[in-house]
C-alpha positions as CSV (number, residue, x, y, z in Angstrom):
1,M,0.0,0.0,0.0
2,G,1.1,3.6,-0.4
3,K,3.6,4.8,2.2
4,S,5.0,8.3,3.0
5,K,8.6,8.8,2.2
6,S,11.4,9.3,4.7
7,K,13.4,12.5,4.3
8,K,17.1,12.6,4.0
9,F,18.4,12.4,7.5
10,K,20.9,14.6,9.2
11,I,21.1,14.9,13.0
12,K,21.9,18.4,14.1
13,S,25.6,18.3,14.9
14,S,27.0,19.3,18.2
15,N,29.7,21.9,18.2
16,P,33.0,19.9,18.0
17,I,35.1,22.6,19.6
18,G,32.7,23.5,22.5
19,I,31.6,26.7,24.0
20,P,34.5,29.2,24.0
21,S,36.4,30.0,27.2
22,L,35.3,33.4,28.3
23,R,36.6,35.6,31.1
24,E,35.4,34.8,34.6
25,L,32.4,36.8,35.8
26,D,31.7,38.5,39.1
27,S,29.6,36.1,41.3
28,S,26.9,38.8,41.4
29,Y,26.3,38.3,37.7
30,L,26.3,34.5,37.9
31,N,23.6,34.6,40.6
32,L,21.2,36.7,38.5
33,N,17.6,35.6,38.6
34,T,17.5,35.4,34.8
35,T,13.9,34.2,34.7
36,N,12.2,37.2,36.2
37,D,14.8,39.9,36.9
38,T,13.9,42.5,34.2
39,E,16.3,44.9,35.9
40,S,19.2,42.6,35.1
41,V,18.2,42.5,31.5
42,K,18.0,46.3,31.4
43,S,21.4,46.5,33.0
44,I,22.9,44.3,30.3
45,F,21.3,46.5,27.6
46,L,22.9,49.6,29.2
47,Q,26.3,47.9,29.2
48,I,26.0,46.7,25.6
49,Q,25.2,50.3,24.5
50,S,27.7,51.9,26.7
51,Q,30.4,54.3,25.3
52,R,33.0,52.5,27.4
53,V,34.8,49.6,25.8
54,E,35.0,47.6,29.1
55,E,31.2,47.9,29.6
56,R,30.3,46.7,26.2
57,E,32.7,43.7,26.4
58,T,31.5,42.8,29.9
59,G,27.8,42.9,28.9
60,A,28.5,40.5,26.0
61,V,30.4,38.1,28.2
62,I,27.6,38.0,30.7
63,V,25.1,37.1,28.0
64,A,27.5,34.5,26.5
65,N,27.7,32.7,29.9
66,L,23.9,32.8,30.5
67,A,22.9,31.9,27.0
68,N,21.9,28.3,28.0
69,N,19.0,29.8,30.0
70,K,16.0,29.8,27.7
71,E,13.9,32.2,29.7
72,F,16.8,34.7,29.8
73,V,17.4,34.4,26.0
74,G,13.7,34.8,25.4
75,A,13.6,38.0,27.4
76,L,16.5,39.3,25.4
77,L,14.9,38.5,22.1
78,E,11.7,40.1,23.1
79,E,13.6,43.3,23.7
80,N,15.3,43.2,20.2
81,F,18.7,42.4,21.8
82,I,20.1,41.1,18.5
83,K,19.3,44.3,16.7
84,I,21.2,46.3,19.3
85,A,24.1,43.8,19.8
86,S,24.9,42.6,16.3
87,P,26.3,45.9,15.0
88,L,29.1,45.4,17.6
89,L,30.4,42.6,15.4
90,I,32.1,45.3,13.6
91,D,33.0,47.4,16.6
92,K,36.3,49.2,16.4
93,N,37.6,47.4,19.4
94,L,38.6,43.8,18.7
95,A,38.0,42.6,22.3
96,V,34.3,43.8,22.0
97,R,34.0,42.1,18.6
98,N,35.3,38.9,20.0
99,A,33.0,39.0,23.1
100,V,29.9,39.9,21.0
101,A,30.7,37.2,18.4
102,G,31.0,34.6,21.2
103,C,27.8,35.9,22.9
104,L,25.7,35.7,19.6
105,R,27.3,32.3,18.8
106,N,26.2,30.9,22.2
107,I,22.7,32.3,21.8
108,A,22.3,30.6,18.4
109,A,23.9,27.3,19.5
110,C,21.9,26.9,22.7
111,G,18.5,27.7,21.0
112,D,16.3,26.0,18.5
113,Y,15.2,27.2,15.1
114,T,12.9,29.8,16.6
115,V,15.9,31.5,18.2
116,S,17.8,31.5,14.9
117,E,14.6,32.8,13.2
118,A,14.4,35.7,15.6
119,M,18.1,36.5,15.2
120,V,17.7,36.7,11.4
121,E,14.5,38.7,11.7
122,Q,16.4,41.2,14.0
123,D,18.9,41.6,11.1
124,I,21.9,39.8,12.4
125,M,23.0,38.9,8.9
126,T,23.8,42.5,7.8
127,S,26.5,42.9,10.5
128,L,27.7,39.3,10.1
129,V,28.2,39.7,6.4
130,M,30.0,43.0,7.0
131,L,32.3,41.2,9.5
132,F,33.2,38.5,7.0
133,E,33.8,41.1,4.2
134,Q,36.7,42.4,6.3
135,Y,38.4,39.0,5.7
136,K,38.1,39.3,1.9
137,G,41.7,39.9,1.1
138,P,44.4,37.4,1.8
139,W,45.2,37.2,5.5
140,T,47.2,34.9,7.8
141,P,47.1,34.3,11.5
142,I,49.4,36.2,13.7
143,K,51.6,34.1,16.0
144,T,51.4,35.2,19.6
145,E,53.1,34.2,22.8
146,S,52.3,30.8,24.2
147,N,50.8,29.8,20.9
148,K,47.5,31.6,21.7
149,L,45.2,32.6,18.8
150,D,45.2,36.3,17.8
151,S,42.0,38.2,18.2
152,K,41.3,38.5,14.5
153,L,41.4,34.7,14.2
154,E,39.3,34.1,17.3
155,I,36.6,36.5,15.9
156,F,36.6,34.7,12.6
157,I,36.1,31.3,14.3
158,E,33.3,32.6,16.4
159,A,31.6,34.1,13.3
160,C,31.9,30.9,11.4
161,H,30.1,28.9,14.2
162,L,27.5,31.6,14.4
163,L,26.9,31.5,10.6
164,W,26.8,27.7,10.8
165,S,24.0,27.7,13.4
166,L,21.9,30.2,11.5
167,C,22.3,28.4,8.2
168,E,21.5,25.1,9.8
169,N,18.1,26.4,11.0
170,I,17.0,29.1,8.6
171,D,16.8,29.0,4.8
172,L,16.9,32.8,4.6
173,A,20.4,32.7,6.1
174,V,21.5,30.3,3.4
175,S,20.0,32.6,0.7
176,I,21.9,35.6,2.1
177,F,25.0,33.4,2.2
178,N,24.6,32.7,-1.5
179,E,23.7,36.3,-2.4
180,K,26.6,37.9,-0.6
181,D,29.1,35.4,-2.0
182,L,30.4,34.4,1.4
183,I,31.7,31.2,-0.1
184,S,34.6,33.1,-1.8
185,I,35.7,34.3,1.6
186,L,35.4,30.9,3.4
187,I,36.9,28.5,0.8
188,P,40.5,29.9,1.0
189,C,40.4,29.4,4.8
190,L,40.2,25.6,4.4
191,K,44.0,25.5,3.8
192,V,45.6,23.8,6.8
193,E,49.1,24.8,5.8
194,I,48.1,28.5,6.4
195,Y,45.5,28.4,9.1
196,G,46.3,25.3,11.1
197,S,43.3,23.1,12.1
198,E,40.9,25.3,14.1
199,V,40.0,27.7,11.3
200,P,39.4,25.0,8.6
201,L,37.4,23.0,11.1
202,A,35.1,26.0,11.8
203,V,34.7,26.7,8.1
204,A,34.2,23.1,7.1
205,Q,31.5,22.6,9.7
206,C,29.7,25.6,8.2
207,L,30.1,24.5,4.6
208,Y,29.0,21.0,5.4
209,T,25.6,22.5,6.3
210,V,25.5,25.3,3.7
211,T,26.2,23.0,0.7
212,E,23.4,20.6,1.6
213,N,20.7,20.8,-1.1
214,N,22.1,24.1,-2.2
215,R,22.1,23.6,-6.0
216,K,23.0,27.2,-6.9
217,L,26.1,27.2,-4.7
218,N,27.1,23.7,-5.6
219,E,27.1,24.4,-9.4
220,I,29.6,27.2,-8.6
221,L,31.8,25.0,-6.4
222,R,32.0,22.2,-9.1
223,Q,33.6,24.7,-11.4
224,S,36.1,26.3,-8.9
225,E,39.3,25.4,-7.1
226,T,37.2,23.9,-4.3
227,K,37.7,20.3,-5.7
228,M,41.5,20.6,-5.2
229,I,41.2,22.0,-1.7
230,L,38.8,19.3,-0.7
231,K,41.1,16.7,-2.2
232,D,44.0,18.0,-0.1
233,L,41.9,17.9,3.0
234,M,40.8,14.3,2.3
235,S,44.4,13.4,1.9
236,L,45.5,14.6,5.3
237,P,47.3,12.0,7.4
238,V,45.3,10.2,10.1
239,T,47.4,11.4,13.0
240,E,45.1,13.4,15.1
241,P,41.3,13.4,15.7
242,E,41.0,17.0,14.4
243,Y,42.5,15.8,11.0
244,I,40.1,12.8,11.0
245,L,37.2,15.3,11.5
246,L,38.5,17.6,8.8
247,K,38.9,14.7,6.3
248,T,35.4,13.6,7.0
249,L,33.9,17.0,6.7
250,A,35.7,17.5,3.4
251,A,34.1,14.2,2.2
252,G,30.7,15.4,3.3
253,I,31.1,18.7,1.5
254,K,32.2,16.8,-1.6
255,L,29.2,14.5,-1.4
256,N,26.9,17.6,-1.1
257,I,28.4,19.2,-4.1
258,F,28.1,16.2,-6.3
259,S,25.1,14.5,-4.7
260,D,23.0,14.8,-7.9
261,K,25.8,13.4,-10.0
262,L,26.7,10.2,-8.1
263,N,24.5,8.1,-10.3
264,D,26.2,9.3,-13.4
265,C,29.1,6.8,-13.0
266,L,31.3,9.4,-11.2
267,S,33.1,6.4,-9.5
268,D,36.2,8.5,-8.6
269,I,34.1,10.9,-6.5
270,A,32.0,8.1,-4.8
271,T,35.1,5.9,-4.1
272,S,37.1,8.8,-2.6
273,I,34.3,9.7,-0.3
274,L,33.8,6.1,0.8
275,E,37.5,5.6,1.4
276,V,37.4,8.5,4.0
277,V,34.2,7.1,5.5
278,S,35.7,3.7,5.9
279,A,38.8,5.0,7.5
280,T,36.9,7.2,10.0
281,L,34.6,4.3,11.0
282,Q,37.7,2.1,11.4
283,E,39.0,4.3,14.3
284,P,38.2,2.7,17.6
285,I,36.5,4.9,20.2
286,N,36.9,2.8,23.4
287,P,40.6,3.5,23.9
288,T,39.9,7.3,23.7
289,L,37.1,7.0,26.2
290,E,39.2,4.9,28.6
291,L,42.0,7.5,28.4
292,L,39.5,10.2,29.1
293,C,38.1,8.4,32.2
294,K,41.6,7.8,33.5
295,Q,42.4,11.5,33.2
296,I,39.1,12.5,34.9
297,M,39.9,10.3,37.8
298,N,43.5,11.5,37.9
299,K,42.3,15.1,38.0
300,A,40.1,14.4,41.0
301,E,43.0,12.7,42.8
302,K,45.3,15.6,42.3
303,L,42.8,18.2,43.3
304,N,42.3,16.3,46.6
305,M,46.0,16.2,47.4
306,L,46.9,19.0,49.8
307,N,50.6,19.2,48.8
308,E,50.1,18.9,45.0
309,E,52.0,21.7,43.2
310,E,49.9,24.1,41.1
311,E,52.0,23.4,38.0
312,N,51.2,19.7,38.1
313,I,47.5,20.4,38.5
314,E,47.6,22.8,35.5
315,K,49.3,20.1,33.4
316,T,46.7,17.6,34.4
317,L,43.9,20.0,33.5
318,N,45.4,20.9,30.1
319,A,45.9,17.2,29.2
320,L,42.3,16.5,30.2
321,D,41.0,19.4,28.0
322,K,43.0,18.1,25.0
323,T,41.5,14.6,25.4
324,L,38.0,16.1,25.8
325,D,38.5,17.9,22.5
326,K,40.0,14.9,20.8
327,T,37.1,12.7,21.9
328,A,34.6,15.3,20.7
329,H,36.4,15.5,17.3
330,L,36.4,11.8,16.8
331,L,32.8,11.3,17.8
332,C,31.7,14.2,15.5
333,A,33.7,12.6,12.6
334,K,32.0,9.3,13.2
335,Q,28.6,10.9,13.2
336,I,29.3,12.8,10.0
337,S,30.7,9.7,8.3
338,L,27.6,7.8,9.1
339,E,25.4,10.7,7.8
340,I,27.5,10.6,4.6
341,L,27.1,6.9,4.1
342,G,23.4,7.0,5.0
343,N,22.7,9.8,2.5
344,M,24.6,8.0,-0.3
345,F,22.1,5.2,0.2
346,D,19.1,7.6,0.2
347,D,17.9,8.3,-3.3
348,N,14.6,9.9,-2.2
349,D,12.8,6.6,-3.0
350,D,12.4,5.1,0.4
351,E,9.1,3.4,-0.4
352,D,10.1,-0.2,-0.3
353,E,8.5,-3.0,-2.1
354,W,7.3,-4.8,1.0
355,D,5.5,-1.9,2.6
356,D,4.7,-0.1,-0.6
357,I,2.6,-2.4,-2.7
358,S,1.0,0.2,-5.0
359,S,-2.7,0.7,-4.5
360,S,-3.3,0.2,-8.2
361,D,-1.7,-3.2,-8.0
362,S,-3.7,-4.2,-5.0
363,E,-6.9,-2.9,-6.6
364,E,-6.3,-4.9,-9.7
365,M,-5.7,-8.1,-7.8
366,I,-8.8,-7.8,-5.8
367,L,-11.1,-6.6,-8.6
368,D,-9.9,-9.4,-10.8
369,G,-10.7,-11.9,-8.1
370,G,-7.1,-12.9,-7.8
371,E,-5.2,-13.4,-4.6
372,M,-3.4,-10.5,-2.9
373,E,0.1,-11.9,-3.1
374,V,3.1,-10.1,-1.6
375,D,5.9,-9.8,-4.1
376,M,9.2,-10.2,-2.3
377,T,11.3,-9.5,-5.3
378,D,14.3,-7.2,-4.4
379,V,13.3,-4.5,-7.0
380,T,14.4,-1.5,-5.0
381,A,17.8,-3.0,-4.2
382,N,18.4,-4.2,-7.8
383,D,17.5,-0.8,-9.2
384,F,19.8,1.0,-6.7
385,V,22.8,-1.3,-7.3
386,L,22.5,-0.9,-11.0
387,R,22.7,2.9,-10.7
388,F,25.4,3.0,-8.1
389,P,29.0,3.1,-9.3
390,S,30.4,-0.5,-9.3
391,E,33.8,0.6,-8.0
392,A,32.1,2.3,-5.0
393,L,29.9,-0.7,-4.4
394,Q,33.1,-2.9,-4.4
395,I,34.6,-0.7,-1.6
396,I,31.4,-1.1,0.5
397,L,31.7,-4.9,0.2
398,N,35.5,-5.2,0.4
399,E,35.8,-2.8,3.4
400,N,33.0,-4.6,5.3
401,L,31.3,-1.3,5.7
402,L,28.1,-2.9,7.1
403,D,30.1,-4.4,9.9
404,K,31.9,-1.1,10.6
405,V,28.5,0.7,10.8
406,T,27.2,-1.9,13.2
407,K,30.2,-1.4,15.5
408,Q,29.3,2.2,15.9
409,I,26.1,1.0,17.8
410,Y,28.3,1.1,20.8
411,I,27.1,1.3,24.4
412,P,29.9,2.1,26.9
413,S,30.2,0.1,30.2
414,D,28.5,1.3,33.3
415,E,31.9,2.2,34.7
416,I,32.8,4.5,31.8
417,K,29.3,6.1,32.0
418,K,29.7,6.8,35.7
419,V,33.0,8.5,35.3
420,L,31.9,10.6,32.3
421,L,28.8,11.7,34.1
422,S,30.9,13.0,37.0
423,H,32.5,15.6,34.7
424,I,30.5,18.5,33.2
425,K,32.3,18.6,29.8
426,A,32.6,14.8,29.6
427,K,28.8,14.6,29.8
428,D,28.6,16.3,26.4
429,N,30.8,13.5,24.9
430,L,28.4,10.9,26.4
431,K,25.6,12.7,24.6
432,R,27.6,12.7,21.4
433,L,28.1,8.9,21.8
434,D,24.3,8.5,22.0
435,T,24.0,10.6,18.8
436,V,26.6,8.4,17.0
437,R,24.6,5.3,18.0
438,I,21.3,6.8,16.6
439,T,23.0,7.9,13.4
440,A,24.6,4.4,13.0
441,L,21.1,2.8,13.3
442,L,19.6,5.3,10.8
443,C,22.5,4.7,8.4
444,L,22.1,0.9,8.8
445,N,18.4,1.2,7.8
446,N,19.3,3.0,4.6
447,V,22.1,0.7,3.6
448,I,20.1,-2.4,4.3
449,Q,17.1,-1.1,2.2
450,K,19.2,-0.4,-0.8
451,L,21.6,-3.3,-1.0
452,K,20.7,-6.8,-2.3
453,V,20.5,-9.6,0.3
454,D,23.7,-11.3,-1.1
455,N,25.6,-8.0,-0.7
456,L,24.5,-7.8,2.9
457,G,26.1,-11.2,3.7
458,G,23.1,-13.4,3.0
459,P,20.2,-14.4,5.1
460,S,22.3,-15.9,7.9
461,K,24.2,-12.6,8.4
462,L,20.9,-10.7,8.4
463,L,19.5,-13.1,11.0
464,E,22.5,-12.4,13.2
465,L,21.8,-8.7,12.9
466,W,18.1,-9.2,13.7
467,L,19.0,-11.0,16.9
468,Y,21.6,-8.4,17.8
469,L,19.3,-5.5,17.3
470,G,16.5,-7.3,19.2
471,K,18.8,-7.8,22.2
472,L,19.8,-4.1,21.9
473,L,16.2,-3.0,22.0
474,F,14.9,-5.3,24.7
475,E,17.9,-5.4,27.0
476,K,20.1,-2.3,26.6
477,T,17.8,0.5,25.4
478,D,15.9,2.8,27.7
479,L,12.3,2.6,26.4
480,A,11.7,6.1,27.6
481,D,14.4,7.4,25.1
482,V,12.1,7.9,22.1
483,D,14.9,8.7,19.6
484,Q,16.9,5.5,20.5
485,V,13.9,3.3,20.4
486,E,12.8,4.8,17.1
487,A,16.2,4.2,15.5
488,V,16.5,0.6,16.7
489,S,12.9,-0.3,15.6
490,R,13.5,1.4,12.2
491,S,16.6,-0.8,11.7
492,L,14.8,-3.9,12.9
493,S,12.0,-3.2,10.4
494,A,14.6,-2.9,7.5
495,V,16.3,-6.2,8.5
496,I,13.1,-8.2,8.7
497,R,12.0,-6.9,5.3
498,K,15.2,-8.2,3.8
499,L,14.8,-11.6,5.5
500,A,11.3,-11.7,4.0
501,E,12.7,-10.9,0.5
502,A,15.0,-13.8,0.9
503,N,12.1,-16.0,1.9
504,Y,14.0,-16.8,5.1
505,A,11.0,-17.8,7.2
506,S,12.4,-20.9,8.9
507,H,13.8,-19.0,12.0
508,F,10.4,-17.5,12.7
509,S,8.9,-21.0,13.0
510,H,10.6,-21.1,16.4
511,M,9.1,-17.8,17.6
512,T,7.1,-18.1,20.8
513,E,4.2,-16.1,22.1
514,S,6.6,-14.6,24.7
515,D,8.9,-13.3,21.8
516,L,5.9,-11.8,20.1
517,G,4.8,-10.2,23.3
518,L,8.0,-8.2,23.6
519,L,7.3,-6.5,20.2
520,I,3.6,-6.0,21.0
521,N,4.4,-4.4,24.3
522,I,6.6,-1.7,22.7
523,C,4.0,-1.1,20.1
524,N,1.2,-0.7,22.6
525,K,3.2,1.4,25.1
526,S,4.9,3.8,22.8
527,Q,3.2,7.2,22.3
528,D,5.5,7.9,19.3
529,S,3.7,7.4,15.9
530,R,7.0,6.4,14.2
531,I,7.8,3.7,16.6
532,K,4.3,2.3,16.4
533,V,4.5,2.2,12.6
534,H,7.8,0.4,12.7
535,M,6.6,-2.2,15.2
536,I,3.3,-2.6,13.2
537,S,5.4,-3.3,10.1
538,I,7.6,-5.8,11.9
539,L,4.5,-7.6,13.3
540,G,2.9,-7.7,9.8
541,I,6.0,-9.1,8.2
542,I,6.3,-11.8,10.9
543,G,2.6,-12.6,10.2
544,C,3.2,-13.0,6.5
545,L,6.3,-15.2,7.1
546,L,4.4,-17.4,9.5
547,G,1.5,-17.6,7.0
548,N,3.9,-18.7,4.2
549,L,5.2,-21.5,6.4
550,N,1.6,-22.9,6.5
551,L,2.2,-24.7,9.8
552,S,-0.6,-25.4,12.3
553,S,1.7,-24.3,15.1
554,S,1.9,-20.8,13.6
555,S,-1.8,-20.2,13.5
556,H,-2.0,-19.1,17.2
557,L,0.7,-16.4,16.6
558,I,-1.0,-15.2,13.4
559,K,-4.2,-14.9,15.4
560,I,-2.5,-12.8,18.0
561,I,-1.0,-10.5,15.4
562,G,-4.3,-10.1,13.6
563,S,-6.1,-9.3,16.9
564,V,-3.5,-6.7,17.9
565,L,-3.6,-5.0,14.5
566,L,-7.4,-4.9,14.6
567,D,-7.3,-3.3,18.1
568,I,-4.9,-0.6,16.8
569,S,-7.1,0.0,13.7
570,S,-10.2,0.5,15.8
571,K,-8.8,2.3,18.9
572,S,-5.9,4.5,17.7
573,V,-6.7,8.2,17.2
574,D,-3.6,8.6,14.9
575,M,-4.8,8.2,11.4
576,W,-1.4,7.4,10.0
577,V,-1.0,4.5,12.6
578,V,-4.5,3.3,11.7
579,A,-3.7,3.3,8.0
580,E,-0.5,1.4,8.5
581,A,-2.2,-1.2,10.7
582,L,-4.9,-1.8,8.1
583,D,-2.4,-2.0,5.3
584,V,-0.5,-4.7,7.2
585,L,-3.7,-6.6,7.9
586,F,-4.4,-6.7,4.2
587,D,-0.9,-8.3,3.7
588,V,-1.1,-10.8,6.6
589,F,-4.5,-12.1,5.5
590,A,-4.1,-11.8,1.8
591,E,-3.6,-15.6,1.4
592,D,-6.8,-17.5,1.2
593,H,-5.4,-20.6,3.1
594,I,-5.4,-18.7,6.4
595,D,-9.0,-17.5,6.1
596,Y,-10.0,-19.8,8.9
597,I,-7.8,-17.7,11.2
598,A,-9.5,-14.6,9.9
599,R,-12.9,-16.1,10.8
600,E,-11.7,-16.9,14.3
601,I,-10.9,-13.2,15.0
602,N,-14.0,-12.0,13.1
603,L,-11.7,-10.1,10.7
604,V,-14.3,-9.1,8.1
605,E,-17.0,-8.2,10.6
606,R,-14.6,-6.0,12.6
607,L,-13.3,-4.3,9.5
608,N,-16.9,-3.6,8.5
609,N,-17.3,-1.8,11.9
610,I,-14.1,0.1,11.4
611,L,-15.0,1.4,8.0
612,P,-17.6,4.0,8.9
613,A,-15.5,5.3,11.8
614,L,-12.5,5.5,9.5
615,K,-14.5,7.6,6.9
616,A,-15.8,9.9,9.7
617,K,-12.2,10.4,11.1
618,I,-10.8,11.2,7.6
619,K,-13.5,13.7,7.0
620,L,-13.0,15.3,10.4
621,Q,-9.2,15.4,10.3
622,K,-8.9,16.1,6.5
623,K,-7.0,19.4,7.0
624,N,-4.5,17.8,9.5
625,L,-3.5,14.7,7.6
626,Q,-0.5,16.5,6.0
627,D,2.1,14.1,4.4
628,H,-0.1,11.0,5.1
629,R,-3.2,12.2,3.4
630,V,-2.8,10.2,0.2
631,V,-1.7,7.1,2.2
632,I,-4.8,7.3,4.4
633,S,-7.2,7.9,1.6
634,T,-5.7,5.0,-0.4
635,T,-6.1,2.7,2.7
636,K,-9.7,3.6,3.0
637,D,-10.4,2.6,-0.7
638,N,-8.4,-0.6,-0.3
639,L,-10.3,-1.4,2.9
640,I,-13.6,-1.3,1.0
641,R,-12.2,-3.5,-1.8
642,F,-10.6,-6.0,0.7
643,I,-13.9,-6.4,2.6
644,K,-15.7,-6.9,-0.7
645,Y,-13.2,-9.5,-1.9
646,K,-13.3,-11.5,1.3
647,N,-17.1,-11.4,1.4
648,N,-17.3,-12.7,-2.2
649,L,-14.7,-15.4,-1.4
650,N,-16.8,-16.6,1.6
651,K,-19.9,-16.9,-0.5
652,K,-18.3,-19.4,-2.9
């Protein structure tokens, strides 16, 4: 039956460098009641608009450190803070520029798209563009004492991260980026030999976002020196995590630029991207996490030692900060590499043959009096493999990329979690680890859908993956974590579809009522429509596989599945969920030889009762059906035909 398409996925990236270190504030500012203290907001406005340099800088620093308070930021935006503060991005004093850039960056990074939208509406882009235009001519970093960054460089980095956040959330910011030709200013700053790693990292993060689905910009970049610069970045030695991240970002930018050309046999582009992805996924994360934990515990010990010299403590803290950054860089690189691979296997045709039996085909089968047979032919995978460059496909197989992706579904030990949770910055890396896991599961879903069963290692390999993901879902995933459960259930659904395509039903002959109950429990308890739809799909495919086995021992499980799907169809208020449950019922009970089970659960009678309620709900919710409107409407028509077909069959 008709299904809605999944959109190209990209999880919003965490900042790989972290919130910038700002000057320490007076305790009086840190103790502000930022929720209700309007006087404090007024005080900050006075400082920002002061004639004194120190006042302007201090006001910006205060806001930067309080930007994670949503109520405080909301109060600032209501008073048009951005309109007042953004012109200071081009203040004559570099210290003020730096503080304001950091302040605005933190506001954008700590908020959602509504914050970015308000910032653009309050005309932040005018001043931000003027700031970047001051970097138009050739410029190089100034070396300072103790290898510290010079102010001009710091401001540029802050501005890049601010631009990145705005463009990630607001299309208008991307349009202004294109119109003002900011790309000509940023591209030269990708050169590691001139700018080191921090500037290229900030620029690459921004360009990875800006080049996504930006046809106008990408046409320009395909004709420029960008290709050579990206090639140089992708050839960096894998010596430090920041280089791994740079290589991966460059591969991501390259994919964005040539995304609509990959199917035109551009094998050199696809293979170069996949080589970087494979190398990034090859990097182990556990040793880095273990080192980080060791340094966190070492820091705690040194701080508790009364006679420990200050110099030793400082060395310990510096080493810990470096490892925190390295861990963040490596995790960010892994996330992006998984996004790249997942998007290479997303050709905007995510309606698969198992779930997406076209309504016209179903109608013809029913109206002609034929059986509603499920075609398990691997059409989507065959079509994709034929269009995908053969050299690139060979890398995927030779490099065991599926195994490498699966290894990213990593859950650290309880000991590592405990140590990371004890340190404020390390908590962020624990969150990044969760994000990598989710991205790996989403990537796995895309790859499994598009490759043929043989290319995935055959049915036995898929069965191993099915059991692994099942154990992950039922034993290691917090069912309250909606994003994690959704990602695992999505991948499980993809795996069982492939097992069905391979007609690998024998394993499911051993399924017990208890096994089935675990799946049904998640389906019933989840309030998330996506999870419900994934679990409904899994239940339906299991039902079809059991039906194909034609074993008397399977009839009880098919009966349970049918009853559960009927309950969902009659009781759920979510029309998308109802439509999916009905579609699956049509598939499970398509075969005439299990009509005796249908009679045991009063299938046709209950469907007759569901039909008028379904029509009424569609009419009532017509304006709110959104992307699922066609799917739901088609399901209603197919329900009428299904009932008619089964009634005619029973009369014979």
